[in-house]
C-alpha positions, 0 to 999 in steps of 0.5 A: 500500500502506498500513500501519496501526499497531495500538494496544497496549492499556494494562493496569494495573500491580499498583500501579494495580490495587491503588489501583483496588480500594482506591478502589472499596472505600472509595468503596462504603462511603462511598456505602452509609453515605450512602444508608443515612443513617448519618451527618449530611450534613457527614460527606460530600464530593462526589466523582465517578468517570468522571462518576458523582456520589458522596458519600464520607466525610471526616475530622474531622467525627465520631468514628464516621466517622473510626473507620470510615475508619481500619478501612478505610484502615489495616486492610482496605487492609493485608490487601488489599495483602498479598493475604491478604484473602479476604472483608470483611463490613461489617454492621449490627446492632441490639443491641450485646449480640448483635452477630452477630444482624445485619439487613444485610450488604455482602459484598466477596469478593476473589481474586488471579489469577496472572500467567498468568491475564490474564483481565479481565471484568465480570459482572452478574446472572451474565452477562458483559457485556463483556471488559475489556483496558484501564485505561479499560475497567476504570474503566468497569466500576468505574463500572457496579458503583458505579452499580448499587450506588447504584441498588439501595441506594436501593430498600432499606427504612429501617434502625432508628433506632438501629443499630451496625456492625462489620466481619469479615475472612476470610483465605486461610489458606494464605498468611496468617501465623497471627499476622497481624492488620491494624491496628484489628482483633483475633482473633474470640474468640466463634466465633459465626457471623453470622446473620439473625433472618429470611430475608434478601433477597440482592442480587448487585451484580456483579464487577470483575476486573483482571489482579491483583485480582477483587472481588465484592459482594453485599448481604443485608438483612432490613430488610423483616422488621423492620417489623411489620404495625402499622408498628412495628419488630420486635426482631430475634430476637423471632420467626422462625428463625436464617438464617446466611449461605449455607453453600455460600460456602466463606469463611464460618466455621461457628465452628471454626478451619478454613477462614478467620480471623474478625476483627471490628473492635476496637470497635463503633460506634453510628450517628448516630440 
């Protein structure tokens, strides 16, 4: 008679899950800015995640990059740690006088399963690829999501030579104090909805879920429409109609105060041209 000892899967703790989600978010933003050629090479350092080579932002090489890192590490991470954050929209726009008229957005959506909902899975193209139970499997799913982001971002058309960025945060109103603002952010005052001047292409990157956090990432880009047949850049809003972010996404505000908080970052940062 033989006895086999069954190995118990090692699930991440809340702190480990939070660190994983924060690292995924920070790494994704660094990879996006690198692949979209938004900062000079010296602003980046070589890192790796489960064997995946990635460029990540580093401090003390430009004011613009340092400010973006502050937005993420001091502002977004605070809202994420408090479990207030519902959606983060990292977006790029052309005209500083019209910041809601955007040409590209990266939408990170977050949810926080209860302790009874210990369901962990990874999805791609609306299909569940495999169920995740251990820390190693979650790290593998994170690598797959980043790899997909890297591949798809490289297929996007170039951005205009001069562009600006901002971040807008949306919260779970039922748990978020009405006066809460994370560091580096302020209440959105205009009430204007983000929109694209042309119908954007929508790319779903995927989802990563842990026992404590769930992250979804989507890309929308209208850069294809910014190049006219003559090969010259077309000014956003010069033709076509306003295309808002999908209204069937409950997190997106239509401009009133119900449903979510709208919080763009304090200042707009111009990309390096």
